Residue, then its C-alpha position, 0 to 999 in steps of 0.5 A: m955392154n957395161h954402160k957404167a964402165i963406158y961412161k967412166l972410161y970415156p967421159t965424152v960419151v953421152t949416149i950408148d946404144d947396145t947395138a949401134g955403139a957409143f956417141d958423144k954430144d954431137d952424135n959422133k960415134v966414139e970408138i970403145d975398146l971392149k977389152l978395157v971396158n970388160a976389164w974395168v972394175n967399179p971401185e964403188a961396187y962394195k956400196e951396192l953389195r953392202a946395201r943388199e946385205y944389210p938387215s932392213i932398217q926395221e930389223q936394225l932398229d929392233m936389234q938396237y932396241w934389244d942391244a940397249i935392253n940386254g947390253t949386247t952388240t947384235w946390231q954392231d956385229a951384223i953391220q960389221a959382218v957385212k962390212n968385213k964381207y965387202p971391204k972398201 
């Protein structure tokens, strides 16, 4: 089950059990439309995808240092490539 989708689509849901289903604060079962849940696309997925692809902070600092020394744009290019790959 896509827990994130269920919480976003059904704001009364406070707990989810993959076997038993979704429940509200009073432990009442909330009926879930799985087609709707499966069709949901996380509008902030790009943040997670970008975070996995960005160079490490150490690598970025090294790029910035050498860019300052060499007058290059290696760091900006690397960051922009990830942003282009995963747009908002």
